[in-house]
N, C-alpha and C positions, 0 to 999 in steps of 0.2 A: 104528934107535934114534938114530943120529947125526942122521938127517934129522928125527926127531921133536923132538929137543933143539934143533936149529937152528931149526925152525919155531916151537917154544915161545919160544925166546930172541928170535927176531925179532919175534914178535907182542908179547911183553912189552916189549921195548926200543922197538918202534914206538909202542905206546900210551903208555909212560912218557915217552919222549923227545918224543912229539908233545905230550903234555899240558904238559911242562916248557917246551917251546919256545913253545907257545901262551901260557902264563902269562907267560913272559919278554917275549914280543912285545907282549902286552896291557899289561904294566907299562911297557915303554918307550914304547909308543904313548900311554899315559896321560900319561907324563912329557912327551913331545913336545907332546901336546895342551895340557897345562898351560903349557908354555913358549910355545906359540903364543897361548893365550888368557889369559895371566897379566896383560897390560897393558890389554886392552880396557876393563875396568871403570874403570880410572883415566882412560883416554881419554874414556870416556863421561861421567865426572864433570866433566872439563875442558870438554868440549863443552857440557854443561848449564850450566856457569858462564858460558861465553862467550855462549850464547844468552840467558841471563837478563840479562846485562849489556846486550846489544843491545836486548832488549825494554824495559828500564828507560830506556835512552837514547832509544829511539823514543817511549816515552810521554812523556818529558820534552820531546822535540822537538816533539811533537804537542799539548802542553798549550795550551789555548786561554785566552789572557790578556785577552781583550776586556773581561770584566766588571770586572777590576781597574781599567782605565783609564777606563771610563765613569763611574766614581764620582768621578773627578777633573776632569771637563770638563763645563761646562754645555752643554745641547743646542743652544742658539743659537750657541755657538762653533764647532760642527762642522757643524750642518745648519740653515742659515737657513730660517726659515719653519715649522720643526717645533716642536711644543710638548711632545712626549713621545717616549720610546723604549719599544718593547716589550722583552720579556725576550730576552737573547742566546740564540740557538738555531741549529741547523743545522751543516752542515760544508761549507765553512768557516764558522765561527761569525759571525753578523751579528746586529744588532739593528735591527728595523724602526723607521723614523722616521714619526711621524704628525703631522698637523695636525687636531686633533679626531679624527674617525673615518677620515679619509682617509689612506691610506698613501702616503708621498712617496718612499720609497726605503729604503736600508739603510746602516748604519754598521758598519765593520769595522776590525780592526787588521792592518796589512800583514804583520807577522811571524807572525800566525795563518794566513796564506794562502800566502805564499811564503817560502822560506828564502834570504834574501839578507843574509848577515852583512857588516858594515862593515869598515873598516880595522882595527878593534880585535878582529875575529873574533867580535863579539857583535852581536845583532840591533839594528837601528835601528827603533824603533817609531813608526809614523805612523798616526793615526786618520784614516780616509778616509770621506767621506759620498758615497754613490753614488745618484743619482736613478733613478727607474723607467725613464727613457729611456737610461740608461747614462752620463749626464753626471756628471762629478765636481763636486760642489757645495761641498765642504769638505775640508780636509786640514790636519792639525795634528801637529807633532812632539811626541811625549809622553815619550819616553825614548830615550837613546843613551849610548854610552860612547866616543865618537870623540875622541881627544886633540886633533885639529885644531879641532874645534868647541868644545872646552873652553878652549883657550888661544889659538887663532889667529883664527878667523873669528867675527865678532859674530853673535849669535843672530838679530838683526834681518835679516841678509843671508840666513840659512838659511831663515827664515820667508818672506821674499820669494821665494826660489827655489821653495819648496813651493807657495806661493800661485799660482805660474805654472801649475800643473796644474789649478787650479780653472777650470771651464768647458770642459775638454777632454773629448771623448767617444771613447773607444777601441773602442766598440761600432760607432758609425757610421764611424769613421775609424781602423781598426787601424793600428798603427805598421808601417812598412815595415822589412824586415830590412836592417840595415846603415845605416839612416837615423840621423842625429844626434839627440840628445835634443830634445824639443819646447820645452824651456826652456833658456836660456843658463846654462852652468855658471859658477859663481863661481870665479875663479882662487884658488889656495891650498887648495882643498878639493875638487879634482876627483874623486878616488876616492870620497870619502864622498858627495858630491852625486850622482854617477852611480849609486851604489847606491840612494840614496833615490829618484831618478827611476825607476830600473828597478823597484824594489819597488812603487811606486805604479802604474806602467803594468801590470805583469804581474798584480798582485793585482786591479786593476780588471777586467781581462779575465776572470780566473778566477772572481771573484764573480759577474760578469754571466752567465757560462756555468752555473755551479753553481746559481744561483737563477732562471734563466730570464729574466733581464733582457735578454739579447741576442735574445730572440725578439720 
């Protein structure tokens, strides 16, 4: 009898205690799980916001502004011998220059091609005309925010510096690493003019490669 009661009590206690312990463990496990997973939704939202901001910044940085500046410059100013431009297209964006039906080359905006901010941390925009053989046939500063060019160095000197790149061909004669700029820098605006020269050089090479001019 005593053995039967003990067996009955043990079975009852085992089932009851087991069920109670299991429920308690599951409850605690759920609490721990909530504790572990309570923050991830907030982190996910934060990451989404960061990615969205990055995407917007990237889109802004990749905005092609060539069409805006083509409206402000006569074709003869930038591409001698051309009488019209085709629609801006491609990536990096360029506009084909024509004399009648003959394609002469392409016109592009340096800041659409290379990211080279100036002393002001803002782009220096130069329109460049690139002939089909890779030769630069025109270059014109169209917008900048450089303080030294606004109050220190005359615009005529800057234009003269930029015109020094006309006639150069970085496809036939790529710049050597570490070599000095091919055009003399004007004292008083060293950083700004080096940025302009670098943007013209690198963008001409990039456009030539992207559009098959280097072939």
